[in-house]
Each structure stands twice: as C-alpha cells, then as structure tokens.
C-alpha positions in Angstrom: 112.2 178.3 179.7 114.8 175.6 179.1 113.2 173.4 181.6 109.7 174.0 180.1 111.0 173.0 176.6 112.8 170.0 178.1 109.7 168.7 179.8 107.4 169.4 176.8 109.7 167.4 174.5 110.6 164.8 177.2 114.3 165.4 176.4 115.6 165.2 180.0 118.6 167.4 180.3 118.3 169.6 177.2 121.6 171.2 178.1 123.5 168.2 176.9 121.7 168.3 173.5 122.4 172.0 173.1 126.1 171.5 173.7 126.3 168.6 171.3 124.4 170.5 168.6 126.1 173.8 168.8 129.6 172.4 169.1 129.0 170.1 166.1 127.7 173.1 164.1 130.7 175.3 165.0 133.1 172.4 164.2 131.4 171.9 160.8 131.6 175.6 160.0 135.3 176.0 161.0 136.2 172.7 159.3 134.4 173.7 156.1 136.3 176.9 156.0 139.5 175.0 155.7 140.8 174.9 159.3 142.7 171.7 160.2 140.6 169.3 162.3 143.0 169.3 165.2 142.8 173.1 165.4 139.0 173.0 165.1 138.9 170.7 168.1 141.3 172.9 170.1 139.4 176.1 169.3 136.0 174.7 170.1 137.2 173.2 173.3 138.9 176.5 174.3 135.7 178.4 173.5 133.6 176.0 175.5 136.1 176.1 178.4 136.1 179.9 178.5 132.3 179.9 178.5 132.2 177.5 181.4 134.8 179.6 183.2 132.7 182.8 182.6 129.7 181.1 184.1 131.3 181.1 187.5 130.4 184.8 187.7 126.9 184.6 186.1 124.0 184.3 188.5 121.8 181.1 188.1 124.5 179.5 185.9 127.0 176.8 186.9 130.0 175.1 185.4 130.0 171.4 184.7 132.5 168.8 183.5 129.5 167.2 181.7 129.2 170.3 179.6 132.8 170.1 178.6 132.4 166.4 177.8 129.4 167.2 175.7 131.4 169.9 173.9 134.1 167.4 173.1 131.6 164.8 171.8 129.7 167.4 169.8 132.9 168.6 168.2 134.0 165.1 167.3 130.5 164.4 165.8 130.8 167.6 163.7 134.3 166.6 162.5 133.0 163.1 161.5 130.1 164.6 159.6 132.5 167.0 157.9 134.9 164.2 156.9 132.0 162.0 155.6 130.5 164.9 153.7 133.8 165.8 152.0 134.3 162.1 151.0 130.8 162.0 149.5 131.4 165.2 147.6 134.7 164.0 146.3 133.2 160.7 145.3 130.4 162.4 143.5 132.9 164.6 141.6 134.9 161.6 140.5 131.8 160.0 139.0 
C-alpha cells in the first residue's frame, strides 16, 4: 500500500517523509510536555534505533541508515518548530 500511495502522490520514497513527520511530531509532543531538548533527541533516536533493530526479524522489512538519518532530521525539525512556537507564544504574552 505504501508504494501505491507513493506513486499516486509522486512522492518517491514515502518512507523518508513518514520518518520525518512522525519524529518531528514525537519531538514536538515530548518537548511541549517539558522534556529538555537534548533528552527529546536522545529518546527519539533511541526509539527509532530500536525500531530499526526490531525490523531485522520482521519479514518484508529492512533496516536502513537513511531511516536513522531521517529520524534525526525529523527530530531536529520538531525541536526547531517547538522553539519557534514557544518564542512566538512568549512574544504574544509580552505584548
């Protein structure tokens, strides 16, 4: 199904987009809850690494350094959005 959606939307490797999106979303959620950004990064990367490791034993799945790189980029994007959002909210509260 992933390949069908990818072809229909002309996205190429949709796997990269999903890693970026979900890691950014997890980073935003953890960061918004008050966790320090460095620990958010460590936790999301640990989770992504464990998922990649688990895929060694799942049929029709494979591990990839590209996936881990996409996880890192997505996490950083999420943390940047979080930082910018907090600055905007603080600026709005100050008037």
